[in-house]
C-alpha positions as CSV (number, residue, x, y, z in Angstrom):
1,M,93.5,56.1,112.9
2,I,96.9,57.4,112.2
3,Q,97.1,60.4,109.9
4,S,99.9,60.9,107.4
5,I,102.3,63.8,107.9
6,T,100.9,65.4,104.7
7,A,97.3,65.2,106.1
8,M,98.4,66.6,109.4
9,R,100.3,69.4,107.7
10,D,97.3,70.2,105.5
11,V,94.7,70.6,108.2
12,D,92.7,73.8,107.7
13,I,92.2,75.6,111.0
14,R,89.0,77.2,109.6
15,T,87.3,73.8,109.3
16,V,89.1,71.5,111.7
17,D,87.0,69.9,114.4
18,K,88.3,71.6,117.5
19,A,87.3,68.6,119.6
20,S,89.7,66.4,117.6
21,L,92.7,68.5,118.7
22,V,94.9,68.1,121.8
23,D,95.3,71.0,124.2
24,L,99.0,71.7,124.7
25,K,98.5,72.0,128.5
26,D,97.7,68.3,128.5
27,V,101.0,67.4,127.0
28,Q,103.7,66.5,129.6
29,V,107.4,66.3,128.6
30,N,109.1,63.4,130.3
31,E,112.6,64.8,131.0
32,S,114.0,61.4,131.9
33,L,113.7,60.3,128.2
34,S,116.4,60.8,125.6
35,G,115.9,63.7,123.2
36,H,114.7,61.3,120.4
37,E,112.4,59.5,122.8
38,R,111.0,62.9,124.1
39,L,110.3,63.9,120.6
40,L,108.4,60.6,119.9
41,D,106.5,60.9,123.1
42,Y,105.5,64.5,122.3
43,V,104.2,63.6,118.9
44,K,102.3,60.6,120.4
45,Q,100.7,62.9,122.9
46,I,100.0,65.9,120.7
47,G,98.7,63.8,117.8
48,N,99.2,66.5,115.2
49,P,102.3,68.6,115.8
50,Y,101.1,71.0,113.1
51,C,97.7,71.8,114.7
52,Y,96.7,71.9,118.3
53,I,95.0,74.1,121.0
54,Y,96.8,76.5,123.1
55,K,94.9,78.6,125.7
56,G,91.7,77.8,123.9
57,I,93.0,79.0,120.5
58,V,93.6,76.7,117.6
59,I,97.3,76.9,116.6
60,K,98.6,76.0,113.2
61,E,102.4,75.5,112.9
62,K,104.0,76.0,109.6
63,F,107.7,75.1,108.9
64,S,109.7,76.6,106.2
65,N,111.5,74.5,103.6
66,N,115.0,75.6,104.7
67,G,116.6,72.2,105.3
68,T,115.6,72.1,109.0
69,T,113.6,68.9,109.6
70,L,110.3,68.6,111.6
71,E,112.3,66.6,114.1
72,D,114.8,69.5,114.6
73,C,112.0,72.1,114.9
74,L,110.1,70.0,117.4
75,G,113.3,69.2,119.4
76,Q,114.0,72.9,119.7
77,Y,110.4,73.6,120.7
78,I,110.3,70.9,123.3
79,G,113.6,72.3,124.7
80,T,111.7,75.5,125.4
81,L,109.2,73.6,127.5
82,I,111.7,72.3,130.0
């Protein structure tokens, strides 16, 4: 089942089923893909870019409404992984 962006954004980390989240260590960035393709692959792997597990801790991302898109934020974030 594919969740909407709004549903992903609104996940409550106090009640989310931890077993339903992806651990960031399991996400592999394919450097041979273009930037856009890497972004799509990342989102496909992570499932919910707003909420995931990192080192056993549930992480909830929140993006400000400053004109920067989710794609821009994720692209910058993925750039830090390479």
